[in-house]
N, C-alpha and C positions, 0 to 999 in steps of 0.2 A: 618172598615176592616174586622171585624168579619163576616159582612154580605157578603162582597165580597168573603171571604174565604169559606163561606157556599155556596155561589153561585157557586164558582169554584169547590167545592167538588161535589155539585149537578150535574154540567155539566160534571165533570169528570166521575161520575157514569154513566151518559147517554152515554159518549164516550166509556167507558168500555163495556157497554151493547151492543152498536153499534158495537164495535169490536168484542165482543163475537158473536154476530148475524152474522156479516160478516165472522167470522172464521167458524162458524157452517154452513153457506151457502157455503163457499168454500169446506169444508170437505164433505158436501152433494154431491156437484157437482163432486168432485173427486171420490166419492164412486159411484155415478151414472155412470160416465165415465169408471171406473174399471169394474162395473157390465156389461156395454155394451161390453167392450173389452173381458171380460171373456166368454160372451155368443157367441160372434163372433168367438173367438178362439175355443170354444166347437163345434161350427158349422162346422169350417173348419176340426177339428179333426174327426167329424162324417163322413164328406165327404171323407176324406182320407181314413178312415176305410172302408167305403162302396166301394170305388174304389178298394182298396186291395182285399176285399172279392169277388168282380166281377171278378177281375183278377184271383184269385185262382180258382173260379168256372170255368172260361174259360180254365184255365190250366188242371183242372181235366178232363174236357170234351175232350181236346186235347190229354191227356195221355191215356184216355180210348180208343180213336179212334185209336191211335197208337198201343196200346196193342192188340186191336182186329185185326189189319192189321198184326201184327207180328204172332199172334196165327194162323190166316188164312194161312199165308206164310209157317209157320212151318207145319201145317196140310198138305198142298199142296206138299211141298218138302219132308216131312218126315212122311207119313201116319202110318207108323208102331209104331211110338212113341205113338200115341193115342190109338192104339189097346190094350195096356197093362195099360191103365188107367192113364198115365202120362199127366198132364195138363200143 
């Protein structure tokens, strides 16, 4: 009996070791999956940020154009305002 309990104990160590290896492999797999997910999320975030920046740059260009048109219109309709240095 002692030998079967010794064998059982040895096999239990192998099973525990196998379980630990499986657990470690599962943890590694989850870590890799999380890393990939985080990278993809960061990529999407950078894309959103770039899109927002592009929209702001376009808005600045549009506002500059409108500002120029308004100043031109004011200068045309009220030329005396600009004779005294009013901008």
